[in-house]
KEKE-3310 file (N, C-alpha, C; in steps of 0.2 Angstrom, whole numbers, plus 5000, padded with zeros to 4 digits):
npx = (4933:4947:4942:4940:4952:4960:4952:4953:4969:4970:4963:4972:4985:4981:4981:4995:5001:4993:4998:5011:5012:5006:5017:5029:5043:5057:5071:5085:5094:5110:5122:5132:5130:5117:5107:5101:5089:5086:5082:5071:5062:5062:5057:5044:5037:5037:5028:5016:5014:5017:5033:5049:5066:5080:5097:5108:5123:5134:5145:5151:5157:5159:5161:5156:5143:5138:5139:5128:5117:5117:5114:5101:5093:5092:5085:5070:5060:5048:5048:5060:5071:5081:5096:5100:5108:5118:5117:5104:5104:5113:5105:5094:5097:5096:5083:5087:5096:5091:5094:5096:5088:5079:5071:5067:5064:5050:5049:5044:5052:5057:5065:5077:5083:5089:5096:5093:5081:5077:5087:5097:5094:5086:5073:5062:5054:5045:5032:5032:5026:5029:5035:5041:5043:5046:5049:5058:5065:5078:5084:5083:5076:5089:5087:5081:5091:5101:5094:5094:5108:5110:5106:5116:5129:5142:5146:5150:5157:5157:5163:5162:5165:5168:5166:5172:5168:5155:5140:5127:5133:5140:5130:5124:5134:5136:5123:5123:5133:5126:5116:5124:5125:5112:5110:5120:5133:5149:5154:5165:5172:5178:5183:5186:5197:5197:5206:5204:5214:5221:5226:5215:5217:5228:5224:5212:5216:5225:5215:5207:5217:5218:5206:5207:5216:5210:5202:5189:5173:5164:5162:5153:5144:5139:5125:5134:5142:5155:5160:5151:5154:5167:5166:5171:5186:5184:5176:5183:5194:5191:5186:5196:5204:5197:5186:5169:5155:5142:5129:5121:5115:5110:5118:5133:5131:5125:5134:5147:5148:5147:5142:5129:5114:5100:5089:5081:5077:5084:5078:5065:5063:5066:5054:5043:5047:5044:5030:5027:5031:5023:5010:5012:5014:5003:4995:4987:4991:5000:5017:5020:5010:5012:5018:5034:5044:5048:5051:5039:5043:5056:5072:5079:5096:5108:5124:5129:5141:5150:5149:5154:5167:5170:5168:5157:5140:5126:5113:5099:5086:5088:5092:5081:5071:5078:5083:5093:5109:5121:5132:5136:5145:5154:5163:5179)
npy = (5597:5594:5583:5574:5572:5566:5554:5549:5547:5539:5526:5524:5521:5512:5497:5493:5496:5488:5476:5477:5476:5464:5456:5444:5443:5432:5424:5416:5404:5399:5385:5380:5387:5389:5375:5361:5358:5371:5377:5370:5374:5388:5388:5382:5390:5403:5400:5400:5411:5429:5434:5438:5435:5434:5429:5422:5417:5405:5400:5389:5392:5395:5406:5416:5411:5414:5427:5431:5426:5434:5446:5444:5451:5463:5463:5463:5449:5439:5425:5412:5402:5387:5378:5362:5353:5359:5372:5374:5370:5379:5392:5389:5381:5368:5359:5357:5366:5380:5393:5411:5417:5407:5408:5421:5428:5430:5426:5413:5398:5388:5373:5362:5348:5342:5330:5321:5326:5323:5315:5325:5333:5343:5343:5336:5325:5319:5322:5334:5350:5363:5375:5387:5382:5372:5358:5348:5332:5324:5311:5294:5281:5273:5260:5255:5258:5249:5238:5237:5236:5224:5216:5217:5208:5200:5209:5212:5220:5238:5255:5269:5285:5302:5319:5324:5336:5338:5339:5332:5321:5314:5308:5300:5291:5285:5278:5270:5261:5257:5250:5239:5227:5222:5219:5211:5215:5221:5237:5251:5266:5281:5295:5311:5322:5338:5351:5367:5377:5371:5360:5346:5333:5324:5319:5312:5303:5295:5291:5282:5272:5266:5261:5251:5243:5239:5229:5234:5233:5240:5257:5269:5284:5298:5309:5323:5337:5341:5329:5329:5339:5338:5326:5322:5319:5310:5299:5295:5291:5281:5272:5270:5262:5252:5250:5249:5260:5268:5279:5290:5302:5311:5318:5314:5302:5307:5317:5314:5300:5289:5274:5268:5271:5275:5288:5303:5315:5330:5341:5338:5338:5352:5356:5351:5358:5370:5370:5369:5381:5391:5388:5393:5407:5411:5411:5400:5389:5387:5387:5378:5368:5362:5346:5339:5330:5317:5314:5303:5293:5287:5287:5275:5274:5270:5270:5266:5268:5268:5256:5247:5252:5247:5234:5228:5225:5229:5217:5211:5212:5225:5233:5233:5242:5253:5270:5269:5277:5286:5280:5265:5263:5273:5269:5260)
npz = (6253:6258:6266:6256:6249:6259:6262:6249:6249:6260:6255:6245:6250:6260:6256:6253:6266:6274:6270:6272:6286:6289:6285:6291:6302:6301:6310:6305:6313:6311:6309:6300:6287:6275:6273:6265:6273:6278:6266:6262:6274:6271:6258:6261:6270:6263:6254:6260:6269:6271:6272:6278:6279:6291:6291:6302:6303:6311:6306:6311:6322:6340:6347:6340:6337:6350:6350:6340:6347:6357:6350:6347:6355:6351:6338:6331:6330:6324:6325:6328:6320:6323:6319:6321:6335:6343:6341:6345:6359:6363:6362:6370:6381:6393:6400:6414:6416:6409:6397:6398:6388:6386:6398:6399:6386:6375:6362:6349:6346:6332:6330:6319:6313:6326:6334:6346:6354:6369:6374:6372:6383:6380:6382:6394:6391:6376:6377:6384:6388:6393:6387:6375:6362:6348:6336:6325:6324:6315:6314:6310:6319:6330:6332:6321:6310:6315:6312:6299:6295:6301:6291:6281:6273:6282:6291:6307:6316:6320:6317:6325:6319:6324:6329:6344:6350:6348:6354:6351:6343:6351:6360:6350:6347:6361:6361:6350:6356:6367:6362:6355:6361:6361:6347:6344:6339:6337:6344:6342:6347:6339:6343:6337:6340:6337:6331:6328:6324:6314:6300:6301:6294:6294:6306:6304:6295:6303:6312:6303:6299:6312:6314:6303:6309:6320:6315:6310:6301:6295:6294:6303:6300:6310:6313:6312:6311:6308:6301:6291:6284:6281:6273:6261:6263:6273:6269:6257:6262:6270:6262:6252:6262:6262:6269:6271:6272:6283:6282:6293:6290:6275:6267:6265:6257:6246:6241:6245:6242:6251:6256:6260:6268:6280:6281:6285:6275:6273:6267:6267:6281:6284:6278:6285:6298:6293:6292:6305:6309:6302:6308:6320:6317:6310:6321:6325:6331:6348:6351:6362:6360:6350:6344:6347:6336:6324:6307:6298:6288:6279:6270:6261:6255:6242:6236:6222:6215:6226:6230:6219:6219:6232:6231:6236:6241:6245:6251:6239:6245:6252:6242:6234:6239:6241:6236:6223:6219:6208:6195:6188:6178:6179:6186:6186)
capx = (4938:4952:4940:4940:4959:4961:4949:4957:4975:4969:4962:4978:4989:4980:4984:5003:5002:4991:5003:5018:5009:5005:5023:5032:5051:5060:5078:5087:5101:5113:5129:5136:5126:5111:5108:5094:5084:5083:5079:5064:5059:5060:5052:5037:5034:5036:5022:5010:5013:5021:5038:5056:5071:5087:5101:5113:5127:5140:5150:5154:5163:5155:5160:5151:5136:5136:5137:5122:5112:5117:5111:5095:5089:5091:5082:5064:5058:5042:5050:5067:5073:5087:5098:5105:5109:5123:5113:5098:5106:5116:5101:5088:5099:5093:5078:5089:5099:5089:5097:5092:5084:5073:5068:5065:5061:5044:5048:5044:5057:5056:5072:5076:5090:5092:5097:5089:5079:5077:5094:5102:5090:5082:5066:5062:5051:5042:5026:5033:5023:5032:5041:5039:5047:5045:5054:5059:5071:5079:5087:5081:5078:5095:5086:5080:5097:5104:5092:5098:5114:5110:5104:5122:5134:5149:5147:5150:5159:5156:5168:5159:5169:5164:5169:5171:5166:5148:5135:5122:5138:5142:5124:5123:5140:5133:5117:5126:5137:5121:5113:5128:5124:5106:5111:5125:5138:5155:5154:5171:5171:5182:5182:5192:5199:5198:5210:5202:5219:5226:5221:5215:5217:5231:5221:5208:5220:5227:5209:5206:5222:5217:5200:5209:5220:5206:5197:5182:5169:5159:5162:5146:5146:5133:5124:5139:5143:5162:5159:5147:5158:5173:5164:5175:5191:5182:5173:5186:5201:5188:5184:5202:5206:5192:5181:5161:5151:5135:5128:5115:5113:5109:5123:5139:5129:5124:5139:5154:5147:5145:5140:5122:5110:5093:5090:5076:5079:5085:5074:5058:5063:5064:5047:5040:5048:5040:5023:5025:5031:5018:5004:5012:5014:4997:4991:4982:4992:5006:5023:5020:5005:5014:5023:5041:5043:5052:5046:5037:5044:5063:5073:5085:5099:5113:5127:5131:5148:5155:5148:5157:5173:5172:5166:5153:5135:5119:5108:5094:5081:5089:5091:5074:5067:5082:5085:5100:5112:5127:5133:5141:5150:5159:5169:5182)
capy = (5595:5591:5576:5570:5571:5563:5548:5545:5544:5532:5521:5522:5519:5506:5489:5493:5497:5482:5470:5477:5475:5455:5452:5441:5442:5426:5425:5409:5405:5393:5382:5379:5390:5386:5368:5359:5359:5378:5378:5368:5378:5395:5387:5380:5396:5408:5398:5400:5418:5434:5433:5439:5430:5436:5423:5423:5410:5405:5397:5383:5396:5395:5412:5419:5409:5417:5434:5431:5424:5441:5450:5442:5455:5469:5461:5461:5443:5435:5418:5410:5396:5386:5371:5357:5352:5364:5379:5375:5370:5387:5396:5387:5377:5362:5359:5358:5373:5384:5399:5417:5417:5402:5410:5428:5429:5427:5424:5406:5395:5382:5370:5356:5343:5341:5322:5318:5331:5320:5313:5331:5337:5350:5343:5330:5320:5321:5325:5340:5356:5368:5377:5391:5380:5366:5357:5341:5328:5321:5305:5288:5278:5269:5252:5254:5258:5242:5231:5237:5234:5217:5212:5217:5202:5200:5216:5211:5227:5245:5259:5276:5291:5308:5325:5324:5342:5339:5335:5326:5315:5311:5306:5296:5286:5282:5276:5265:5257:5253:5245:5234:5220:5219:5217:5207:5219:5224:5244:5254:5274:5284:5302:5315:5329:5343:5358:5372:5381:5368:5355:5338:5328:5318:5315:5308:5297:5291:5286:5275:5267:5262:5257:5246:5240:5235:5224:5237:5230:5245:5264:5274:5291:5300:5316:5326:5343:5341:5323:5330:5345:5334:5320:5320:5316:5305:5294:5293:5287:5274:5267:5267:5257:5244:5250:5252:5267:5269:5286:5292:5308:5310:5322:5310:5298:5310:5321:5310:5293:5285:5267:5266:5275:5276:5294:5307:5319:5337:5346:5336:5341:5359:5358:5350:5362:5376:5369:5370:5388:5393:5388:5397:5414:5413:5410:5394:5386:5390:5382:5372:5364:5358:5341:5339:5326:5317:5312:5295:5290:5286:5284:5270:5276:5266:5273:5260:5268:5265:5248:5244:5253:5242:5227:5226:5226:5227:5212:5212:5214:5232:5237:5234:5246:5258:5274:5268:5282:5285:5277:5259:5264:5278:5265:5255)
capz = (6249:6262:6268:6251:6248:6265:6261:6243:6252:6264:6251:6240:6255:6264:6254:6254:6273:6277:6268:6276:6293:6290:6285:6298:6302:6304:6310:6306:6318:6308:6312:6295:6281:6273:6270:6262:6278:6278:6259:6263:6278:6269:6253:6263:6273:6259:6250:6265:6273:6269:6277:6276:6282:6292:6291:6306:6301:6316:6303:6315:6328:6345:6349:6334:6339:6356:6348:6337:6351:6361:6346:6346:6358:6347:6331:6332:6326:6326:6325:6328:6318:6325:6316:6325:6342:6345:6340:6349:6366:6365:6362:6374:6387:6394:6406:6421:6416:6405:6396:6399:6383:6386:6404:6398:6380:6373:6354:6349:6342:6329:6328:6316:6313:6332:6335:6351:6360:6376:6376:6374:6389:6379:6385:6399:6386:6370:6379:6388:6385:6397:6382:6370:6356:6346:6332:6321:6323:6309:6314:6310:6325:6330:6331:6314:6308:6316:6309:6292:6296:6302:6284:6277:6274:6285:6296:6314:6320:6319:6321:6326:6319:6326:6332:6350:6352:6346:6358:6346:6341:6358:6361:6346:6349:6367:6359:6348:6362:6371:6357:6353:6363:6358:6340:6343:6334:6341:6342:6344:6346:6337:6344:6334:6345:6331:6332:6323:6322:6309:6296:6304:6289:6296:6312:6301:6292:6309:6314:6298:6300:6319:6311:6300:6313:6324:6310:6308:6296:6293:6298:6305:6300:6313:6311:6314:6306:6306:6298:6285:6280:6279:6270:6254:6265:6277:6266:6253:6266:6274:6255:6251:6266:6260:6274:6268:6276:6284:6285:6296:6286:6267:6262:6265:6253:6239:6239:6245:6239:6256:6254:6261:6274:6281:6281:6284:6269:6276:6263:6271:6288:6283:6275:6293:6302:6291:6294:6311:6311:6298:6312:6325:6315:6309:6328:6325:6337:6351:6351:6367:6359:6343:6346:6344:6332:6318:6300:6299:6283:6280:6264:6261:6249:6241:6231:6218:6214:6232:6230:6214:6222:6237:6227:6241:6238:6249:6247:6236:6249:6253:6236:6232:6243:6240:6230:6220:6216:6205:6189:6189:6172:6182:6189:6182)
cpx = (4944:4949:4941:4947:4961:4958:4953:4965:4975:4968:4969:4984:4988:4982:4991:5003:5000:4996:5009:5017:5009:5012:5027:5040:5054:5067:5080:5094:5105:5121:5134:5133:5120:5110:5100:5088:5082:5079:5073:5060:5057:5055:5044:5034:5033:5031:5016:5008:5018:5026:5045:5061:5078:5091:5106:5117:5134:5146:5155:5159:5158:5155:5155:5145:5134:5134:5131:5116:5111:5113:5103:5090:5088:5087:5075:5062:5052:5043:5057:5067:5079:5090:5103:5105:5112:5121:5108:5099:5109:5111:5096:5090:5096:5087:5081:5094:5097:5093:5092:5087:5077:5068:5064:5062:5055:5043:5049:5050:5055:5063:5071:5083:5093:5090:5093:5087:5079:5083:5099:5099:5087:5075:5066:5058:5047:5035:5025:5030:5025:5037:5038:5043:5045:5049:5053:5066:5072:5082:5081:5082:5085:5094:5085:5086:5101:5101:5093:5104:5115:5110:5111:5127:5141:5151:5145:5153:5158:5160:5164:5164:5166:5169:5167:5169:5159:5144:5131:5128:5140:5135:5123:5128:5138:5128:5119:5129:5131:5117:5117:5127:5117:5106:5116:5131:5143:5155:5161:5170:5177:5183:5188:5191:5202:5202:5209:5207:5223:5222:5222:5215:5221:5228:5215:5211:5222:5222:5207:5211:5221:5210:5202:5213:5216:5201:5189:5180:5167:5160:5155:5148:5139:5131:5129:5141:5149:5162:5156:5151:5164:5172:5169:5182:5190:5181:5178:5193:5197:5188:5190:5205:5202:5187:5173:5160:5144:5134:5121:5112:5114:5115:5130:5137:5129:5130:5146:5154:5149:5142:5132:5120:5104:5093:5083:5079:5079:5079:5066:5058:5063:5057:5042:5041:5044:5034:5022:5026:5026:5011:5005:5012:5007:4991:4986:4984:4998:5011:5022:5015:5006:5019:5029:5042:5048:5048:5044:5039:5052:5064:5079:5089:5106:5117:5131:5139:5152:5154:5153:5164:5176:5171:5162:5146:5130:5116:5102:5088:5082:5088:5085:5070:5071:5082:5093:5103:5118:5127:5137:5146:5154:5164:5171:5181)
cpy = (5592:5584:5572:5568:5565:5555:5545:5543:5539:5526:5519:5519:5512:5499:5489:5492:5490:5476:5470:5474:5467:5454:5450:5441:5436:5426:5416:5409:5397:5392:5382:5381:5387:5379:5367:5360:5367:5381:5376:5371:5385:5393:5387:5387:5402:5407:5399:5407:5422:5435:5435:5437:5434:5431:5425:5417:5410:5403:5393:5387:5398:5402:5417:5418:5413:5424:5436:5429:5431:5446:5450:5448:5462:5468:5459:5455:5441:5428:5417:5403:5393:5379:5369:5358:5357:5371:5380:5374:5377:5392:5394:5384:5371:5363:5361:5363:5377:5391:5405:5418:5413:5404:5416:5430:5425:5426:5417:5404:5388:5379:5364:5353:5344:5333:5318:5323:5329:5320:5319:5336:5343:5350:5336:5324:5322:5324:5332:5346:5362:5371:5382:5389:5374:5364:5349:5339:5325:5314:5298:5285:5273:5261:5250:5253:5251:5237:5230:5234:5227:5213:5213:5212:5204:5207:5213:5216:5233:5251:5267:5282:5297:5313:5325:5330:5344:5335:5330:5321:5311:5306:5300:5290:5282:5277:5269:5260:5252:5248:5239:5227:5218:5215:5213:5210:5222:5232:5247:5262:5276:5292:5306:5321:5334:5350:5363:5377:5378:5363:5349:5333:5322:5315:5310:5301:5291:5286:5281:5271:5262:5258:5251:5241:5236:5230:5227:5234:5235:5251:5267:5281:5294:5306:5321:5332:5342:5335:5325:5335:5343:5328:5318:5316:5310:5299:5290:5289:5281:5269:5264:5262:5251:5244:5254:5258:5266:5275:5287:5299:5307:5313:5317:5305:5301:5314:5318:5303:5289:5279:5267:5270:5275:5283:5298:5313:5326:5341:5345:5339:5347:5360:5357:5355:5369:5376:5371:5378:5392:5393:5392:5405:5416:5412:5405:5389:5389:5385:5377:5368:5360:5353:5342:5331:5323:5315:5304:5291:5292:5285:5280:5272:5272:5269:5269:5261:5266:5258:5245:5246:5248:5236:5224:5228:5224:5222:5214:5214:5222:5235:5237:5239:5253:5263:5273:5274:5281:5281:5271:5260:5269:5275:5259:5247)
cpz = (6252:6264:6262:6248:6253:6263:6254:6245:6256:6260:6246:6244:6258:6262:6254:6262:6276:6277:6271:6283:6294:6289:6291:6297:6305:6305:6310:6308:6315:6310:6306:6288:6280:6271:6267:6267:6279:6272:6260:6268:6275:6261:6255:6266:6269:6255:6254:6267:6269:6274:6274:6282:6284:6294:6296:6306:6306:6312:6307:6321:6333:6348:6345:6336:6345:6355:6345:6342:6355:6357:6344:6349:6356:6340:6333:6327:6329:6327:6325:6326:6320:6322:6321:6333:6346:6347:6345:6357:6368:6367:6369:6381:6388:6400:6413:6421:6410:6404:6398:6394:6384:6392:6402:6391:6377:6365:6353:6345:6339:6328:6323:6315:6320:6333:6339:6356:6366:6378:6376:6380:6387:6381:6389:6394:6382:6372:6382:6384:6388:6393:6378:6363:6354:6340:6328:6322:6317:6308:6315:6317:6325:6329:6324:6309:6309:6313:6301:6291:6297:6295:6279:6279:6277:6289:6303:6318:6316:6322:6320:6325:6320:6329:6340:6354:6351:6350:6355:6345:6347:6360:6357:6346:6355:6365:6355:6352:6365:6367:6354:6355:6362:6352:6339:6338:6339:6338:6345:6342:6344:6337:6341:6338:6340:6334:6327:6321:6316:6305:6300:6299:6291:6303:6308:6298:6298:6312:6311:6299:6307:6317:6308:6304:6318:6321:6311:6302:6292:6297:6297:6305:6304:6311:6314:6309:6303:6300:6291:6281:6278:6276:6265:6259:6269:6273:6260:6256:6267:6267:6253:6255:6267:6266:6272:6273:6276:6286:6288:6294:6279:6263:6261:6258:6247:6237:6240:6244:6246:6253:6253:6268:6274:6284:6281:6280:6273:6273:6267:6277:6289:6283:6282:6297:6300:6291:6300:6313:6308:6304:6318:6322:6313:6316:6327:6331:6341:6350:6357:6366:6353:6345:6343:6342:6327:6313:6302:6294:6281:6272:6264:6254:6249:6236:6227:6217:6220:6232:6225:6217:6227:6236:6234:6240:6242:6246:6243:6239:6251:6246:6232:6235:6244:6235:6229:6217:6213:6199:6189:6183:6174:6185:6187:6185)
residu = (UNK:UNK:UNK:UNK:UNK:UNK:UNK:UNK:UNK:UNK:UNK:UNK:UNK:UNK:UNK:UNK:UNK:UNK:UNK:UNK:UNK:UNK:UNK:UNK:UNK:UNK:UNK:UNK:UNK:UNK:UNK:UNK:UNK:UNK:UNK:UNK:UNK:UNK:UNK:UNK:UNK:UNK:UNK:UNK:UNK:UNK:UNK:UNK:UNK:UNK:UNK:UNK:UNK:UNK:UNK:UNK:UNK:UNK:UNK:UNK:UNK:UNK:UNK:UNK:UNK:UNK:UNK:UNK:UNK:UNK:UNK:UNK:UNK:UNK:UNK:UNK:UNK:UNK:UNK:UNK:UNK:UNK:UNK:UNK:UNK:UNK:UNK:UNK:UNK:UNK:UNK:UNK:UNK:UNK:UNK:UNK:UNK:UNK:UNK:UNK:UNK:UNK:UNK:UNK:UNK:UNK:UNK:UNK:UNK:UNK:UNK:UNK:UNK:UNK:UNK:UNK:UNK:UNK:UNK:UNK:UNK:UNK:UNK:UNK:UNK:UNK:UNK:UNK:UNK:UNK:UNK:UNK:UNK:UNK:UNK:UNK:UNK:UNK:UNK:UNK:UNK:UNK:UNK:UNK:UNK:UNK:UNK:UNK:UNK:UNK:UNK:UNK:UNK:UNK:UNK:UNK:UNK:UNK:UNK:UNK:UNK:UNK:UNK:UNK:UNK:UNK:UNK:UNK:UNK:UNK:UNK:UNK:UNK:UNK:UNK:UNK:UNK:UNK:UNK:UNK:UNK:UNK:UNK:UNK:UNK:UNK:UNK:UNK:UNK:UNK:UNK:UNK:UNK:UNK:UNK:UNK:UNK:UNK:UNK:UNK:UNK:UNK:UNK:UNK:UNK:UNK:UNK:UNK:UNK:UNK:UNK:UNK:UNK:UNK:UNK:UNK:UNK:UNK:UNK:UNK:UNK:UNK:UNK:UNK:UNK:UNK:UNK:UNK:UNK:UNK:UNK:UNK:UNK:UNK:UNK:UNK:UNK:UNK:UNK:UNK:UNK:UNK:UNK:UNK:UNK:UNK:UNK:UNK:UNK:UNK:UNK:UNK:UNK:UNK:UNK:UNK:UNK:UNK:UNK:UNK:UNK:UNK:UNK:UNK:UNK:UNK:UNK:UNK:UNK:UNK:UNK:UNK:UNK:UNK:UNK:UNK:UNK:UNK:UNK:UNK:UNK:UNK:UNK:UNK:UNK:UNK:UNK:UNK:UNK:UNK:UNK:UNK:UNK:UNK:UNK:UNK:UNK:UNK:UNK:UNK:UNK:UNK:UNK:UNK:UNK:UNK:UNK:UNK:UNK:UNK:UNK:UNK:UNK:UNK:UNK:UNK:UNK:UNK:UNK:UNK:UNK:UNK:UNK:UNK:UNK:UNK:UNK:UNK:UNK:UNK:UNK:UNK)
# end
């Protein structure tokens, strides 16, 4: 009789027990809350495996980020997702100065929204396999961006406005300077020395005035967390000064009405990262065997409201291949 009860109990318990044992725990290490990239990542992963997520948000605070990284030691995770260059470098270090986590921890990492994995020294080159991480870069190659800007009328000078405290932004600014001679464009850099203890709106206004003084034809908005979160002030200030905007990321165009950009959609980047994470969690691939790469397709986006406000329109050759957003009747 006892044997029958034991067998019956095992049969009743085993499905839920097995299901629980199959559940994977993924920690999301974030810089500025859940973006479309994380939404895409979680949506994809949830559709393919049994998974629960823990979100650790640094809220753009490096001290908080370091604490979250220390806390990883006490949180059992099957995989860690890291957002952006700042987070990923703090977690893993560079190949010349690897972090303690990179050296000692066996938990695989999948990153997304990293501007330049090679330029930031996260890896030596894209073929590098000496790593327990993989990921997705979201930036359309700068050469392609320059070629698009070349097609715009009356743009001979670019002003790059960026947060001087963000590694990925510095890399982008330097890359734009390198390419300026090749594409015969004058590029000027406008780093913002952000003071987190006070409002920086006056700093943005001063920088925009300097751009106007220097005769900048178009402002370039890099993949910069500060510029993205303060996009309303940055874009409206530039457009009020008559300076069109080109954005390397999607959010300033959709949310803050920047004029134009060639972007990899955050949601799609997150899904691609989710695909890589699924293969790791299912055991079909090791992180070291999964390429670090970017999306192969890009989106051209033009905000027609911005075009009306500026009275500046991209040529038909660009409009024909672009997603045109906004409503022309919203602008007098």
